[in-house]
C-alpha positions as CSV (number, residue, x, y, z in Angstrom):
1,M,127.4,111.0,52.5
2,L,124.9,113.0,54.5
3,R,123.3,115.7,52.5
4,D,121.4,117.4,55.5
5,F,124.2,119.4,57.2
6,S,121.8,120.4,60.0
7,L,122.3,116.7,61.2
8,H,126.1,117.4,61.2
9,R,125.6,120.4,63.5
10,R,123.3,118.6,65.9
11,L,125.7,115.7,66.2
12,L,128.7,118.1,66.7
13,R,126.7,120.0,69.3
14,D,126.2,116.6,71.2
15,I,129.9,116.0,71.0
16,D,130.7,119.4,72.5
17,E,128.5,118.4,75.4
18,V,130.3,115.0,75.7
19,K,133.6,116.7,76.2
20,K,132.3,117.9,79.6
21,E,131.2,114.5,80.7
22,P,133.3,111.7,82.4
23,Y,134.3,108.8,80.3
24,P,131.4,106.4,81.4
25,N,128.9,108.8,80.1
26,V,130.5,109.3,76.7
27,T,129.2,106.2,75.2
28,F,125.7,107.1,76.4
29,H,125.7,110.4,74.8
30,V,127.2,109.1,71.5
31,H,124.6,106.2,71.5
32,N,121.7,108.6,72.0
33,G,122.8,111.0,69.3
34,L,123.4,108.2,66.6
35,T,120.0,106.6,67.5
36,R,118.1,109.9,67.4
37,L,119.7,110.9,64.1
38,C,119.3,107.4,62.5
39,L,122.7,107.6,61.1
40,T,124.5,104.7,59.3
41,L,128.1,104.2,58.5
42,T,127.4,102.9,54.9
43,P,126.8,104.7,51.8
44,D,123.2,106.0,51.2
45,E,120.9,103.3,50.6
46,A,118.6,104.3,47.6
47,C,116.3,102.8,44.9
48,F,118.2,101.9,41.8
49,C,115.1,103.0,39.9
50,L,113.9,106.2,41.4
51,K,117.3,107.2,42.9
52,E,115.4,108.0,46.2
53,S,117.1,107.2,49.6
54,F,115.5,105.2,52.4
55,L,114.8,108.4,54.2
56,K,112.2,109.2,51.6
57,V,110.8,105.9,50.2
58,K,110.2,102.3,51.4
59,L,113.1,100.2,50.3
60,G,113.4,96.5,49.8
61,V,114.7,93.9,47.3
62,G,113.2,92.0,44.4
63,V,112.9,88.3,45.0
64,H,112.9,85.6,42.4
65,V,111.0,82.5,43.0
66,S,112.6,79.4,41.3
67,V,110.1,76.5,41.2
68,R,111.7,73.1,40.8
69,G,109.5,70.2,41.7
70,R,106.8,70.6,44.3
71,Q,107.9,73.8,45.9
72,G,109.9,76.8,45.0
73,T,113.0,78.5,46.5
74,F,113.7,82.2,47.2
75,E,116.4,84.0,45.4
76,P,116.7,87.7,46.5
77,E,118.5,90.2,44.4
78,F,120.9,92.8,45.8
79,D,119.8,95.9,44.2
80,L,117.6,98.0,46.5
81,L,114.2,98.8,45.0
82,S,111.5,100.9,46.4
83,L,107.9,100.0,46.8
84,Q,106.9,102.5,44.4
85,G,109.3,101.3,41.8
86,F,107.9,97.7,42.2
87,F,104.3,98.4,42.1
88,D,103.8,101.8,40.4
89,R,106.6,101.4,37.9
90,S,106.3,97.7,37.5
91,I,110.0,97.1,37.7
92,R,110.7,93.4,37.5
93,R,114.4,93.3,36.5
94,S,117.5,94.3,38.5
95,N,120.4,96.4,37.4
96,N,122.2,93.3,36.6
97,G,119.5,92.1,34.3
98,L,118.0,89.4,36.8
99,D,114.3,89.0,36.7
100,F,112.3,88.8,39.9
101,E,108.6,88.4,40.6
102,G,108.2,89.5,44.3
103,W,109.3,92.3,46.5
104,L,110.4,92.2,50.2
105,P,110.9,95.3,52.4
106,L,114.0,95.6,54.5
107,P,114.5,96.9,58.1
108,I,117.5,99.2,57.0
109,S,117.1,101.5,60.0
110,R,114.6,101.8,63.1
111,R,112.8,104.6,61.4
112,H,112.6,102.8,58.0
113,W,111.5,99.7,59.8
114,Q,108.6,101.7,61.4
115,E,107.7,102.7,57.7
116,V,107.8,99.2,56.2
117,H,106.8,96.7,58.8
118,L,103.2,96.7,57.8
119,D,104.2,95.7,54.3
120,I,106.1,92.6,55.5
121,N,103.2,90.1,55.8
122,P,101.5,90.8,52.4
123,S,105.0,90.5,50.8
124,L,105.6,87.2,52.5
125,K,102.3,85.8,51.6
126,A,102.6,86.8,48.0
127,L,106.0,84.9,47.9
128,A,104.5,81.9,49.5
129,N,101.9,81.7,46.9
130,E,104.5,82.0,44.1
131,A,106.6,79.3,45.6
132,K,103.5,77.0,46.1
133,L,104.0,76.7,49.8
134,S,101.2,74.6,51.4
135,D,100.6,77.0,54.3
136,N,101.3,80.7,53.9
137,S,101.5,81.1,57.8
138,N,104.6,79.0,57.9
139,V,106.5,81.9,56.1
140,N,106.1,84.2,59.1
141,S,105.1,81.9,61.9
142,A,106.7,82.6,65.3
143,R,107.2,78.8,65.7
144,V,108.2,75.9,63.4
145,D,105.9,73.2,64.2
146,R,106.4,69.4,63.9
147,A,104.9,69.0,60.4
148,T,106.9,71.9,59.1
149,T,110.2,70.4,60.4
150,L,109.4,67.0,59.1
151,A,108.5,68.5,55.7
152,I,111.9,70.3,55.6
153,I,113.8,67.1,56.5
154,E,111.9,65.2,53.8
155,E,112.5,67.9,51.0
156,A,116.3,67.6,51.9
157,I,116.3,63.9,51.6
158,V,114.3,64.0,48.2
159,R,116.7,66.5,46.8
160,N,119.7,64.6,47.9
161,V,118.6,61.5,46.0
162,I,120.3,62.6,42.7
163,W,123.5,63.5,44.7
164,M,123.6,60.0,46.2
165,L,123.4,58.3,42.9
166,E,125.5,60.2,40.5
167,T,129.1,59.6,40.1
168,K,130.0,63.2,40.8
169,G,128.1,62.8,44.1
170,A,128.2,59.9,46.7
171,E,128.1,57.3,43.9
172,I,125.7,54.8,45.4
173,P,123.7,53.6,42.5
174,E,122.7,50.5,44.2
175,L,120.1,52.5,46.2
176,T,118.0,52.8,43.1
177,Y,117.1,49.2,43.8
178,L,114.1,49.3,46.2
179,E,114.5,46.3,48.2
180,P,111.4,44.7,49.8
181,S,112.9,44.2,53.2
182,T,113.9,46.9,55.8
183,I,117.7,46.2,55.7
184,E,119.8,48.8,57.6
185,Y,122.2,49.2,54.6
186,R,120.1,52.0,53.1
187,L,119.7,53.7,56.4
188,E,123.5,53.9,57.0
189,K,124.4,54.9,53.4
190,I,121.9,57.6,53.0
191,F,122.8,59.1,56.4
192,R,126.5,59.1,55.6
193,A,126.0,60.4,52.0
194,S,123.8,63.4,53.1
195,L,125.5,64.2,56.6
196,V,126.6,67.7,55.4
197,S,123.1,68.6,54.4
198,Y,121.7,67.3,57.7
199,Q,124.3,69.3,59.7
200,L,123.3,72.4,57.8
201,L,119.6,71.8,58.7
202,M,120.6,71.6,62.4
203,F,122.8,74.7,62.1
204,C,119.7,76.6,60.7
205,S,117.6,75.3,63.5
206,L,120.1,76.4,66.0
207,F,120.4,79.9,64.5
208,C,116.6,80.2,64.5
209,K,116.4,79.3,68.2
210,S,119.2,81.7,69.0
211,A,117.7,84.6,67.1
212,R,114.4,84.2,68.7
213,S,115.1,82.4,72.0
214,D,111.5,83.3,73.1
215,A,109.2,81.7,70.6
216,T,106.2,83.5,72.1
217,K,107.5,86.9,70.8
218,S,106.2,88.0,67.4
219,L,108.5,88.3,64.5
220,A,107.6,92.0,64.2
221,S,109.3,92.5,67.7
222,I,112.6,91.1,66.6
223,P,113.9,94.0,64.6
224,D,113.1,96.3,67.3
225,E,115.1,94.3,69.7
226,M,117.9,94.1,67.4
227,F,118.0,97.8,66.8
228,N,118.2,98.3,70.6
229,I,121.3,96.3,70.8
230,H,122.7,97.3,67.4
231,G,122.5,93.6,66.1
232,A,125.0,92.4,68.8
233,P,124.3,89.0,70.2
234,P,123.3,88.7,74.0
235,R,126.1,88.1,76.5
236,G,127.4,84.5,76.4
237,M,125.7,83.8,73.1
238,A,128.8,83.3,70.9
239,E,130.2,80.8,73.5
240,R,127.1,78.8,73.8
241,M,126.6,78.6,70.0
242,A,130.2,77.4,69.5
243,G,129.5,74.6,72.0
244,E,126.2,73.8,70.2
245,I,128.0,73.6,66.9
246,R,130.6,71.2,68.3
247,R,127.8,69.0,69.6
248,I,126.1,69.0,66.3
249,K,129.2,67.8,64.5
250,T,129.1,64.6,66.7
251,I,125.5,63.6,65.9
252,D,125.7,60.3,64.0
253,S,122.1,59.0,63.5
254,F,118.7,60.0,62.1
255,P,116.9,59.9,65.4
256,S,119.4,62.3,67.0
257,I,118.9,64.7,64.1
258,L,115.2,64.4,64.6
259,Q,115.5,65.0,68.4
260,D,117.9,68.0,67.8
261,M,115.3,69.7,65.5
262,G,112.6,69.2,68.1
263,V,110.8,66.2,66.9
264,K,109.8,64.2,69.9
265,D,107.9,61.2,68.6
266,I,110.8,59.4,66.8
267,P,109.7,56.7,64.3
268,K,111.0,53.2,64.6
269,K,114.1,52.2,62.5
270,S,112.1,50.0,60.2
271,Q,109.7,52.8,59.6
272,Y,112.4,55.2,58.8
273,I,113.9,52.7,56.3
274,I,110.6,52.4,54.5
275,F,110.4,56.3,54.5
276,L,113.9,56.6,53.0
277,R,112.9,54.1,50.3
278,E,109.8,56.0,49.5
279,M,111.8,59.1,49.1
280,V,113.8,57.7,46.3
281,T,110.5,57.2,44.3
282,E,109.3,60.7,45.4
283,S,112.4,62.2,43.9
284,V,111.5,60.9,40.6
285,T,107.9,62.1,40.9
286,A,109.2,65.5,42.0
287,G,111.5,65.6,38.8
288,Y,114.7,65.7,40.8
289,S,116.1,62.4,39.4
290,N,115.5,59.7,36.8
291,D,113.6,56.4,37.0
292,V,114.5,53.8,39.6
293,E,114.0,50.1,39.7
């Protein structure tokens, strides 16, 4: 609920003015009123520690970094925590008893975003260090370059090795034998066993491109644009994405996956088979699966 009743009075005054306007102007007045007053239709967002709302403090969420193998993954909590609670009070556990090491500010409203946007980069860099990412700039880069794309695909393949070998997964234990020749059996089996994972990667790539169609724009400008359109997609975006998702579901080869994710210099089939074979050994090195032959 809103505690400042002067906001109510100002909004009601605007509504009185709206009554005098023709219908096309009504939405304009309401939009301006809501934007100026920074109202939301959700309960008050407040720090679970200090009990202060986003109108008074910088709010974000705690983020746990789970490190398994070479790099960690981010696991954000859902309890809102203020910057003061994290840094001044050293809060490192959520209401639900879940521990976290990092803090990430949230763009709850336009006014709140203006307060916290300078805290974004330091928070992302701290999380990148905690997760042992090789290049911190990749966390907040405006573009995902070729090296990063290939690293993401490689990590997906390495993590899927255990799924391909176990009985509760694809159950293809013969892939533990690292054949000396570049037979296509491995290429076909690994692709089919991990197809869902690759489709999810392509979906993520599609969503990133759709959210920031102009890669030359900075990440800091995106929340401002989203606030201007209230998070609604541009005209025609839903239809275009539906078509792209249908297309992704028809992709049936590794080269097509690489092309879809923006990799232009596609390796030869023999090179890719060798790469897939090496990923089985890499999975053991990273601690994701057991010894192989």
